[in-house]
RODO-2510 file (C-alpha; in nm, 4 decimals, decimal comma):
residues 557
     n   res          X          Y          Z
     1     m    12,3894     8,9530    13,5970
     2     g    12,5248     8,9422    13,1731
     3     s    12,4079     9,0078    12,9157
     4     r    12,3423     8,8936    13,0017
     5     r    12,5738     9,0396    12,9906
     6     r    12,4763     8,8334    12,4782
     7     e    12,6191     8,7389    12,8162
     8     a    12,7238     8,3706    12,8547
     9     a    12,4635     8,1592    13,0298
    10     a    12,5470     8,1039    13,3952
    11     p    12,5840     7,7367    13,4927
    12     i    12,2992     7,6130    13,7107
    13     h    12,3733     7,3722    13,9891
    14     q    12,0424     7,3170    14,1611
    15     v    11,6786     7,4108    14,1873
    16     t    11,5408     7,5377    14,5124
    17     s    11,3394     7,2957    14,7196
    18     i    10,9736     7,2318    14,6479
    19     s    10,8806     7,4554    14,9377
    20     e    11,0528     7,7430    14,7599
    21     t    10,8769     7,6970    14,4252
    22     l    10,5887     7,9242    14,3411
    23     p    10,2531     7,7840    14,2219
    24     i    10,1404     7,9002    13,8829
    25     s     9,8231     7,8532    13,6874
    26     r     9,8550     7,7666    13,3236
    27     p     9,7848     8,0673    13,1026
    28     e     9,4238     8,0803    13,0004
    29     h     9,3100     8,2211    12,6698
    30     p     8,9772     8,3973    12,7110
    31     n     8,7828     8,5278    12,4131
    32     n     9,0321     8,7645    12,2579
    33     d     8,8037     8,8779    11,9774
    34     v     9,0457     8,7494    11,7144
    35     q     8,7561     8,7277    11,4704
    36     l     8,7035     9,1051    11,4967
    37     l     9,0514     9,1543    11,3550
    38     i     9,0014     8,8937    11,0843
    39     n     8,6768     9,0634    10,9782
    40     v     8,8570     9,3862    10,8770
    41     l     9,1003     9,2006    10,6473
    42     p     9,0410     9,1562    10,2714
    43     h     8,7928     8,8794    10,1844
    44     g     9,0582     8,6595    10,0215
    45     v     9,2743     8,6766    10,3339
    46     q     8,9785     8,5845    10,5546
    47     t     8,9071     8,2807    10,3391
    48     a     9,2698     8,1663    10,3495
    49     l     9,2893     8,2089    10,7283
    50     a     8,9870     7,9836    10,7769
    51     a     9,2163     7,6841    10,7172
    52     y     9,4296     7,7695    11,0226
    53     d     9,3745     7,7787    11,3983
    54     a     9,2888     8,1403    11,4806
    55     d     9,4068     8,0951    11,8411
    56     t     9,7653     8,0490    11,7187
    57     l     9,7635     8,3560    11,4911
    58     i    10,0143     8,6257    11,5873
    59     e     9,9980     8,8765    11,3023
    60     v     9,9016     8,9325    10,9388
    61     v    10,1210     9,1386    10,7053
    62     l     9,9772     9,3232    10,4059
    63     d    10,2352     9,4851    10,1764
    64     l    10,1371     9,6505     9,8499
    65     g    10,2110     9,4260     9,5483
    66     r    10,2987     9,1192     9,7568
    67     l    10,1092     8,8155     9,8744
    68     p     9,9564     8,8518    10,2224
    69     e    10,1488     8,6674    10,4947
    70     a    10,0469     8,5330    10,8341
    71     r    10,2718     8,4414    11,1263
    72     f    10,1697     8,1807    11,3823
    73     k    10,3064     8,0556    11,7134
    74     g    10,6288     7,8638    11,6732
    75     g    10,7564     8,1025    11,4060
    76     a    10,5606     7,9559    11,1147
    77     m    10,5129     8,2109    10,8323
    78     v    10,2690     8,1261    10,5495
    79     e    10,1471     8,3055    10,2395
    80     l     9,7714     8,3563    10,2125
    81     g     9,5931     8,3133     9,8805
    82     q     9,7260     8,3708     9,5297
    83     a     9,6424     8,7384     9,4714
    84     p     9,8846     9,0142     9,5730
    85     v     9,7714     9,3004     9,7950
    86     t     9,6283     9,5988     9,6072
    87     r     9,5748     9,9583     9,7163
    88     d     9,1999     9,8895     9,7378
    89     h     9,2714     9,6151     9,9908
    90     i     9,4782     9,8499    10,2069
    91     d     9,2245    10,1335    10,1780
    92     a     8,9450     9,8986    10,2863
    93     v     9,1332     9,7960    10,6022
    94     v     9,2229    10,1586    10,6812
    95     a     8,8575    10,2558    10,6450
    96     h     8,7693    10,0144    10,9258
    97     i     9,0398    10,1613    11,1491
    98     g     8,9564    10,5246    11,0919
    99     f     9,2505    10,6825    11,2769
   100     f     9,6267    10,6349    11,3013
   101     s     9,8271    10,8168    11,5668
   102     s    10,1513    11,0045    11,5025
   103     d    10,3468    10,6802    11,5485
   104     n    10,1391    10,5157    11,2707
   105     r     9,9463    10,2862    11,5003
   106     g     9,5756    10,2232    11,5071
   107     g     9,3334     9,9658    11,6443
   108     i     8,9813     9,8345    11,6717
   109     a     8,7671     9,9870    11,9437
   110     r     8,7478     9,7898    12,2718
   111     t     8,9959     9,5277    12,1509
   112     l     9,3673     9,4813    12,2079
   113     h     9,4557     9,4342    11,8430
   114     r     9,7146     9,6697    11,6922
   115     i     9,7386     9,7735    11,3288
   116     s    10,0572     9,9560    11,2277
   117     a    10,1072    10,1388    10,8991
   118     i    10,4058    10,1756    10,6655
   119     r    10,3984    10,4910    10,4535
   120     n    10,5794    10,6020    10,1414
   121     r    10,7583    10,9351    10,1011
   122     q    10,4311    11,1045    10,0090
   123     g    10,2622    10,9815    10,3282
   124     d    10,0430    10,7194    10,1601
   125     i     9,9988    10,3868    10,3418
   126     i    10,1609    10,1037    10,1449
   127     g    10,1836     9,8342    10,4124
   128     l    10,0009     9,7152    10,7249
   129     t    10,1013     9,4915    11,0155
   130     c     9,7885     9,3586    11,1832
   131     r     9,8931     9,2163    11,5203
   132     v     9,6652     9,0098    11,7393
   133     g     9,6334     9,1447    12,0948
   134     k     9,5626     8,8907    12,3654
   135     a     9,4752     8,9106    12,7328
   136     i     9,6578     8,6119    12,8812
   137     t     9,6435     8,5379    13,2522
   138     g     9,9217     8,3739    13,4491
   139     t    10,2071     8,5470    13,2659
   140     i    10,3338     8,7397    13,5701
   141     t    10,2966     8,4672    13,8305
   142     p    10,6762     8,4068    13,8301
   143     i    10,7308     8,7684    13,9389
   144     k    10,4077     8,8303    14,1275
   145     d    10,5992     8,8737    14,4534
   146     l    10,8131     9,1455    14,2925
   147     i    10,5127     9,3311    14,1503
   148     e    10,3344     9,3278    14,4865
   149     s    10,6446     9,4395    14,6764
   150     g    10,5744     9,8067    14,6091
   151     k    10,9105     9,8539    14,4349
   152     s    10,9571     9,9954    14,0852
   153     v    11,0162     9,7241    13,8232
   154     l    11,1699     9,7553    13,4755
   155     l    11,0887     9,4803    13,2232
   156     l    11,3351     9,4259    12,9377
   157     g    11,2873     9,2129    12,6290
   158     r    11,2972     9,1989    12,2533
   159     p    10,9926     9,3059    12,0483
   160     g    10,7308     9,0327    12,0668
   161     s    10,8653     8,8845    12,3905
   162     g    10,5401     8,9539    12,5791
   163     k    10,6213     9,2751    12,7666
   164     t    10,2899     9,4463    12,6935
   165     t    10,0923     9,1317    12,7759
   166     k    10,2576     9,1244    13,1169
   167     l    10,1800     9,4930    13,1765
   168     r     9,8081     9,4275    13,1223
   169     e     9,8057     9,1603    13,3890
   170     v    10,0134     9,3813    13,6202
   171     a     9,7472     9,6526    13,5840
   172     r     9,4688     9,4087    13,6660
   173     l     9,6550     9,2532    13,9598
   174     l     9,7423     9,5827    14,1280
   175     s     9,4121     9,7593    14,0604
   176     e     9,1754     9,4725    14,1489
   177     e     9,3508     9,2256    14,3783
   178     s     9,5754     9,4767    14,5567
   179     g     9,3259     9,7633    14,5467
   180     k     9,5824    10,0268    14,4441
   181     r     9,5270    10,3424    14,2423
   182     v     9,6776    10,2529    13,9051
   183     v     9,7154    10,4829    13,6050
   184     i     9,8279    10,3535    13,2656
   185     v    10,0077    10,5959    13,0345
   186     d     9,9053    10,4283    12,7087
   187     t    10,1227    10,5510    12,4269
   188     s     9,9478    10,3751    12,1388
   189     n     9,6436    10,2323    12,3170
   190     e     9,8286     9,9016    12,3098
   191     i     9,7937     9,8198    12,6794
   192     a     9,4239     9,8952    12,7331
   193     g     9,3033     9,8724    12,3750
   194     d     9,1638    10,1222    12,1258
   195     g     8,8655    10,3454    12,1928
   196     d     8,7671    10,5537    12,4933
   197     i     8,6734    10,2615    12,7202
   198     p     8,9690    10,0543    12,8511
   199     h     8,9685     9,6811    12,7863
   200     p     8,8520     9,4641    13,0808
   201     a     9,1964     9,2956    13,0840
   202     v     9,3429     9,5941    13,2765
   203     g     9,0934     9,5633    13,5618
   204     r     9,0030     9,8890    13,7383
   205     a     9,3182    10,0704    13,6244
   206     r     9,2614    10,4138    13,4707
   207     r     9,4098    10,4912    13,1315
   208     m     9,5582    10,8170    12,9971
   209     q     9,5962    10,8207    12,6214
   210     v     9,8909    10,9906    12,4541
   211     v     9,7975    11,2032    12,1529
   212     d    10,1542    11,2394    12,0246
   213     r    10,4456    11,0117    12,1119
   214     d    10,6648    11,3162    12,1669
   215     e    10,4322    11,4209    12,4510
   216     q    10,4518    11,0951    12,6473
   217     g    10,6957    11,2385    12,9031
   218     q    10,4582    11,5285    12,9723
   219     v    10,1622    11,2931    13,0103
   220     m    10,3623    11,0862    13,2611
   221     i    10,4227    11,3962    13,4748
   222     e    10,0604    11,5052    13,4345
   223     a     9,9422    11,1671    13,5614
   224     v    10,1339    11,2208    13,8864
   225     q    10,0316    11,5829    13,9288
   226     n     9,6608    11,5458    13,8546
   227     h     9,5460    11,1953    13,9423
   228     t     9,7310    11,0915    14,2630
   229     p     9,8305    10,7420    14,1472
   230     e    10,0068    10,4875    14,3654
   231     v    10,1323    10,3018    14,0579
   232     i    10,2038    10,4233    13,7050
   233     i    10,2382    10,1729    13,4200
   234     i    10,4237    10,2706    13,1027
   235     d    10,5003    10,0725    12,7888
   236     e    10,8176    10,1212    12,5836
   237     i    11,0172    10,4014    12,7428
   238     g    11,2424    10,5035    12,4568
   239     t    11,3516    10,8691    12,4738
   240     e    11,5578    11,0861    12,7051
   241     d    11,2494    11,2925    12,7947
   242     e    11,0616    10,9794    12,8983
   243     a    11,3609    10,8570    13,0996
   244     a    11,3777    11,1959    13,2729
   245     a    11,0029    11,1807    13,3445
   246     a    11,0473    10,8340    13,4913
   247     r    11,3142    10,9716    13,7264
   248     t    11,0796    11,2525    13,8322
   249     i    10,8041    11,0010    13,9076
   250     a    11,0403    10,7800    14,1085
   251     e    11,1644    11,0781    14,3102
   252     r    10,8049    11,1614    14,4035
   253     g    10,7595    10,8205    14,5633
   254     v    10,5274    10,6734    14,3009
   255     c    10,5800    10,3075    14,2078
   256     l    10,6720    10,2665    13,8429
   257     i    10,6192     9,9544    13,6307
   258     a    10,7579    10,0010    13,2803
   259     t    10,9095     9,8245    12,9800
   260     a    11,1968     9,9075    12,7478
   261     h    11,3439     9,7426    12,4412
   262     g    11,6686     9,5641    12,5226
   263     e    11,7880     9,2082    12,5657
   264     s    11,9732     9,2665    12,8914
   265     l    12,0495     9,5132    13,1682
   266     e    12,3911     9,5711    13,0129
   267     n    12,2222     9,6901    12,6913
   268     i    12,0391     9,9594    12,8886
   269     i    12,3594    10,0665    13,0671
   270     r    12,5386    10,1134    12,7334
   271     n    12,2420    10,2920    12,5725
   272     p    12,3013    10,6680    12,6170
   273     t    11,9293    10,7386    12,5730
   274     l    11,8061    10,4974    12,8399
   275     s    12,1015    10,4679    13,0791
   276     d    11,9407    10,7232    13,3131
   277     l    11,6749    10,4622    13,3943
   278     v    11,9406    10,2628    13,5805
   279     g    12,1339    10,5564    13,7256
   280     g    12,3300    10,6883    13,4287
   281     i    12,7057    10,6633    13,3701
   282     e    12,9823    10,9120    13,4416
   283     t    13,3607    10,9056    13,4107
   284     v    13,5439    10,9257    13,7440
   285     t    13,9151    10,9683    13,8143
   286     l    14,0286    10,7671    14,1149
   287     g    14,3119    10,8432    14,3527
   288     d    14,6209    10,6239    14,3524
   289     d    14,5200    10,4289    14,6642
   290     e    14,1667    10,3658    14,5423
   291     a    14,2881    10,2566    14,1974
   292     k    14,5258    10,0067    14,3599
   293     r    14,2559     9,8800    14,5924
   294     r    14,0244     9,8157    14,2996
   295     a    14,3074     9,6884    14,0768
   296     t    14,1824     9,9143    13,7951
   297     q    14,2942    10,2104    13,5911
   298     k    14,2599    10,5539    13,7452
   299     t    13,9821    10,6571    13,5035
   300     v    13,6750    10,4378    13,5395
   301     l    13,3016    10,4413    13,4657
   302     e    13,0671    10,4650    13,7622
   303     r    12,6957    10,4970    13,8227
   304     a    12,6035    10,8652    13,8446
   305     k    12,2745    10,8531    14,0404
   306     q    12,0289    10,6272    14,2132
   307     p    11,8375    10,4198    13,9528
   308     s    11,4761    10,5067    13,8781
   309     f    11,3911    10,1348    13,9149
   310     d    11,4640     9,9075    14,2087
   311     i    11,4269     9,5768    14,0242
   312     c    11,5091     9,4720    13,6669
   313     v    11,3587     9,1690    13,4939
   314     e    11,4983     9,0356    13,1661
   315     i    11,2512     8,8351    12,9579
   316     r    11,4758     8,5613    12,8156
   317     d    11,1847     8,3750    12,6569
   318     h    10,8173     8,3143    12,7304
   319     k    10,9030     8,0746    13,0116
   320     t    11,2292     8,2147    13,1515
   321     l    11,2875     8,5397    13,3402
   322     a    11,6163     8,6712    13,4805
   323     v    11,5753     8,8874    13,7916
   324     y    11,8160     9,1504    13,9275
   325     p    11,6648     9,2283    14,2710
   326     d    11,8973     9,5263    14,3288
   327     v    11,9528     9,7336    14,0147
   328     a    12,2031     9,9686    14,1799
   329     e    12,4276     9,6837    14,2903
   330     a    12,3967     9,5056    13,9543
   331     v    12,4937     9,8196    13,7593
   332     d    12,7948     9,8788    13,9857
   333     h    12,9135     9,5232    13,9296
   334     i    12,8750     9,5439    13,5521
   335     l    13,0576     9,8774    13,5270
   336     r    13,3511     9,7383    13,7260
   337     g    13,3712     9,4313    13,5058
   338     w    13,2715     9,1933    13,7834
   339     t    13,0777     8,8786    13,7101
   340     i    12,7152     8,8916    13,8191
   341     f    12,4582     8,6154    13,7870
   342     p    12,0863     8,7018    13,8042
   343     e    11,8256     8,4824    13,9665
   344     l    11,6463     8,2721    13,7053
   345     r    11,2768     8,1970    13,7316
   346     k    11,1549     7,9347    13,4894
   347     v    10,8077     7,7952    13,4242
   348     d    10,8070     7,4156    13,4100
   349     a    10,6265     7,3112    13,0922
   350     e    10,4970     6,9873    13,2476
   351     t    10,3846     7,0908    13,5948
   352     g    10,3178     7,4602    13,5340
   353     s    10,5067     7,5534    13,8517
   354     v    10,7775     7,8164    13,8767
   355     k    11,1256     7,6974    13,9624
   356     v    11,3728     7,9418    14,1093
   357     l    11,7168     7,8465    13,9835
   358     q    12,0320     7,9816    14,1427
   359     p    12,3522     8,0312    13,9424
   360     d    12,6487     7,8121    14,0364
   361     i    12,8830     8,0875    14,1505
   362     d    13,1173     7,8466    14,3327
   363     p    13,1144     7,5064    14,1594
   364     m    13,3833     7,3697    14,3962
   365     a    13,1895     7,4308    14,7171
   366     l    13,0861     7,1056    14,8855
   367     t    12,8360     7,0369    15,1566
   368     e    12,9501     7,0225    15,5163
   369     g    13,1221     6,6958    15,5986
   370     e    13,2692     6,6494    15,2509
   371     l    13,5698     6,8779    15,2997
   372     p    13,9091     6,7061    15,3063
   373     s    14,1138     6,7307    15,6251
   374     h    14,3537     6,9723    15,4532
   375     p    14,1696     7,1787    15,1894
   376     f    14,4982     7,2898    15,0342
   377     d    14,6481     6,9487    14,9633
   378     l    14,8489     6,9908    14,6428
   379     n    14,8502     6,6167    14,5927
   380     a    14,4739     6,5739    14,6106
   381     p    14,3813     6,3091    14,3512
   382     d    14,0951     6,5075    14,2048
   383     k    14,1132     6,8843    14,2307
   384     a    13,7587     6,9120    14,0934
   385     v    13,6334     6,8036    14,4358
   386     m    13,8507     7,0311    14,6486
   387     g    13,7089     7,2130    14,9454
   388     k    13,5773     7,5647    14,9638
   389     r    13,7559     7,8159    14,7385
   390     f    14,0205     8,0220    14,9137
   391     k    13,9840     8,3830    14,8007
   392     i    14,2635     8,6365    14,8172
   393     f    14,2474     9,0121    14,7777
   394     i    14,5598     9,1630    14,6202
   395     y    14,6799     9,5204    14,6696
   396     g    14,9718     9,6890    14,4973
   397     i    15,0947     9,3707    14,3261
   398     s    15,0546     9,2352    13,9755
   399     k    14,7432     9,0303    13,9107
   400     t    14,9198     8,8838    13,6078
   401     y    15,1941     8,7429    13,8310
   402     v    14,9408     8,5972    14,0727
   403     d    14,7402     8,4374    13,7904
   404     r    15,0588     8,2882    13,6460
   405     i    15,1595     8,1358    13,9792
   406     l    14,8120     7,9915    14,0379
   407     e    14,8057     7,8465    13,6870
   408     r    15,1500     7,6878    13,7080
   409     l    15,0793     7,5392    14,0488
   410     e    14,7308     7,4270    13,9402
   411     l    14,5747     7,5882    14,2460
   412     q    14,2193     7,5809    14,1124
   413     y    14,0809     7,6144    14,4645
   414     v    14,2463     7,9569    14,5017
   415     g    14,0924     8,2621    14,3376
   416     i    14,1306     8,6396    14,3321
   417     t    13,8348     8,8426    14,4539
   418     k    13,7608     9,2092    14,3993
   419     h    13,5501     9,2249    14,7157
   420     v    13,7411     9,2681    15,0407
   421     h    13,4503     9,1323    15,2424
   422     e    13,4682     8,8027    15,0487
   423     a    13,8434     8,7546    15,0979
   424     d    14,0023     8,4950    15,3236
   425     a    14,3377     8,6768    15,3171
   426     i    14,5098     8,9830    15,1726
   427     i    14,8410     8,9823    14,9866
   428     a    14,9821     9,3344    14,9578
   429     l    15,2968     9,5256    14,8725
   430     k    15,4633     9,6283    15,1994
   431     s    15,5376     9,9842    15,0853
   432     s    15,1669    10,0405    15,0083
   433     c    15,0529     9,9474    15,3584
   434     r    15,2001    10,2014    15,5909
   435     p    15,0408    10,2462    15,9348
   436     g    14,7281    10,4604    15,9105
   437     s    14,6811    10,3988    15,5368
   438     k    14,3413    10,3145    15,3928
   439     m    14,4494     9,9563    15,3327
   440     m    14,5417     9,9066    15,6973
   441     r    14,2071    10,0515    15,8066
   442     v    14,0336     9,7999    15,5821
   443     v    14,2397     9,5178    15,7334
   444     e    14,1371     9,6269    16,0824
   445     d    13,7699     9,6705    15,9896
   446     y    13,7394     9,3260    15,8304
   447     e    13,9858     9,1550    16,0662
   448     l    14,1610     8,9828    15,7760
   449     p    14,5084     8,8255    15,7815
   450     i    14,7520     9,0164    15,5601
   451     f    15,0720     8,8819    15,4018
   452     y    15,3311     9,1198    15,2601
   453     t    15,5665     9,1157    14,9635
   454     k    15,8754     9,3343    14,9712
   455     t    15,8754     9,3730    14,5937
   456     n    15,6305     9,3122    14,3123
   457     t    15,8085     8,9968    14,1881
   458     m    15,6969     8,6379    14,1405
   459     p    15,9243     8,4840    14,4083
   460     q    15,7997     8,7342    14,6664
   461     i    15,4368     8,6825    14,5680
   462     q    15,4815     8,3058    14,5716
   463     r    15,6291     8,3227    14,9214
   464     a    15,3377     8,5337    15,0474
   465     l    15,0887     8,2987    14,8825
   466     r    15,2592     8,0016    15,0447
   467     e    15,2280     8,1675    15,3846
   468     a    14,8630     8,2538    15,3248
   469     l    14,7806     7,8926    15,2311
   470     d    15,0077     7,7498    15,5021
   471     v    15,1577     7,5098    15,2456
   472     d    15,5008     7,3569    15,3003
   473     a    15,7679     7,5051    15,0721
   474     d    15,9016     7,1642    14,9695
   475     e    15,5535     7,0560    14,8651
   476     m    15,4954     7,3682    14,6571
   477     l    15,8367     7,3567    14,4893
   478     d    15,8130     6,9862    14,4201
   479     h    15,4684     7,0376    14,2740
   480     l    15,5974     7,3180    14,0556
   481     t    15,8724     7,0897    13,9330
   482     d    15,6205     6,8192    13,8488
   483     m    15,4128     7,0692    13,6541
   484     s    15,7057     7,1934    13,4458
   485     t    15,6512     7,1357    13,0776
   486     g    16,0195     7,1079    12,9865
   487     d    16,3205     6,9169    13,1103
   488     e    16,5191     7,2361    13,1710
   489     t    16,3330     7,3340    13,4880
   490     e    16,3537     6,9843    13,6331
   491     q    16,7238     6,9600    13,5559
   492     a    16,7923     7,3035    13,7045
   493     l    16,6156     7,2241    14,0322
   494     q    16,7870     6,8872    14,0518
   495     e    17,1215     7,0621    14,0032
   496     a    17,0317     7,3074    14,2824
   497     r    16,9411     7,0200    14,5187
   498     q    17,2728     6,8473    14,4513
   499     a    17,4558     7,1755    14,5117
   500     v    17,2750     7,2248    14,8421
   501     d    17,3768     6,8753    14,9517
   502     a    17,7367     6,9479    14,8510
   503     m    17,7393     7,2689    15,0575
   504     v    17,7280     7,0738    15,3853
   505     d    18,1085     7,0226    15,3863
   506     a    18,2030     7,2886    15,1275
   507     t    18,4294     7,5843    15,2035
   508     e    18,4119     7,7518    14,8624
   509     p    18,1158     7,9074    14,6754
   510     l    17,9583     7,6926    14,4062
   511     e    17,8280     7,8241    14,0728
   512     l    17,5481     7,6519    13,8834
   513     s    17,4873     7,6341    13,5099
   514     p    17,3448     7,9436    13,3337
   515     r    16,9662     7,9499    13,3424
   516     r    16,6793     8,1716    13,2411
   517     s    16,5587     8,4306    13,4930
   518     y    16,2438     8,2469    13,6021
   519     i    16,4325     7,9213    13,6573
   520     r    16,6971     8,1063    13,8596
   521     r    16,4212     8,2376    14,0836
   522     l    16,3043     7,8837    14,1509
   523     q    16,6608     7,7859    14,2351
   524     h    16,6878     8,0827    14,4728
   525     e    16,3700     7,9649    14,6478
   526     l    16,5055     7,6141    14,6854
   527     v    16,8409     7,7326    14,8207
   528     e    16,6809     7,9767    15,0626
   529     k    16,4538     7,7018    15,1965
   530     h    16,7620     7,5114    15,3100
   531     g    16,9021     7,8134    15,4955
   532     l    17,1722     7,8981    15,2420
   533     v    17,2470     8,2219    15,0579
   534     s    17,2577     8,2562    14,6797
   535     f    17,2793     8,5368    14,4277
   536     s    17,3056     8,5723    14,0507
   537     v    17,6312     8,6527    13,8726
   538     g    17,7336     8,7136    13,5139
   539     d    17,5496     8,8684    13,2206
   540     e    17,2740     8,7267    13,0081
   541     p    17,2601     8,4741    12,8544
   542     k    17,5231     8,3254    13,0871
   543     r    17,3779     8,4618    13,4091
   544     r    17,3839     8,1913    13,6765
   545     l    17,3357     8,1169    14,0448
   546     k    17,6196     8,1328    14,2975
   547     i    17,5666     7,9519    14,6287
   548     l    17,7741     8,0408    14,9352
   549     p    17,8863     7,7885    15,1975
   550     p    17,7206     7,8142    15,5421
   551     e    17,9923     8,0316    15,7017
   552     d    18,0589     8,2550    15,4008
   553     r    17,7814     8,5176    15,3909
   554     t    17,9864     8,8314    15,3303
   555     q    18,0164     8,7905    14,9540
   556     a    17,6429     8,8272    14,9085
   557     s    17,6415     9,1848    15,0286
***
């Protein structure tokens, strides 16, 4: 599902009915102690901030020798005051913080605010990012059913997309409303706030602080071993050790709710550090039969293990979430290059409700009663309103040839599927489908009609396709003639028709004008349809068709 998978946005064809929408309360903004953060800033910055709405403040940046800057909701960035930041200003803020962890993060006791330091090569602090921490309710309502399902959930999103805010509400929901034993592994005290007492926003969840970021994986394991949690919440899994610890937790049956930096599930799959979270990747060499069945090369990438997380949620923006309800299946699809569309859950800005939007996987599907009497009518006036797509599974034949035939015949209602269970018919090379072969077992298991080609050539494939669609040969050939972009094809087929008519009373073979190989194949098809025999003679570029009279078949051998 992209990538979304950045992956192109999937077209949306409808919203689920009102009965399927989820109610949501508008996010409330309780007292977030924003003033406590403002109070530790230099006096000039405090004065400048007084002219702005503190509730919209996101962060304040203090860099040595530059003017202070503030960022507000909507992306607005403003300079504060006229005096650049001095070392005294930075030292005064640091004095209020008192302690920075090994990842250069600090905070204000019993608040959710985060202050991050930038150091020079000597270790001196020369810049500060003072980020406002907020406890906002209602942010996980779109995925509340997933959180309460008891399955492990991985949240993905860019920095600042609201991952940590959602984790706080997850902790409160599971610990208070669901009554579960919840332990937060708080890397930088960002989830439950600074100080020894967790912020009320996390409910009754317990919090384990991480002294050194390098020890987070060990703390995760310790939480399981010592404190018997039902749910463990982790922010920003980012190393191989942490990914391995997450796998250990999942294998012990503990529910895991965690976040990771990444725009999409595909980003995590391609990230060698974090790919183990979704099962890891390994190179596999397929057998000949399996490679043909999949229509892939013999060496492919496959998922190595069961993912540590059951569900993946991509945070597209503050109001849109993309949900992959089965991570294992989604990873398999992405690795095989198959298109996958996640379920989109979007908060309506006007009503505050959550709309579940389904991707339009089959834009040509119509409701019952709207299908034409013959869904494969080549002369349908508007092929955009054809009936249900007819899906074929190909085995041992060229996909390029099939695509070319479908394109030239404008058979938009016919498509190639890589899933046997989705196919309406199978077109396969006869020599690849011997009795007892894997392909024949699949045919029997799924009870699918199979149409054979003797050789991997366009005329043979076209004949099998015609049989699968049950389309008259005249109709298909005439349609192909109409779709020809040049006069040569039309003239060649007209010449073949005239020759066929002349063969009724003829006693001698008749040779046609030299034509290109593809046009000769079309002529062969036309001649064969009328019960006559033809073959090609001569050398290129003068190779041409020779048609035998009805009684003279021996020359073709």
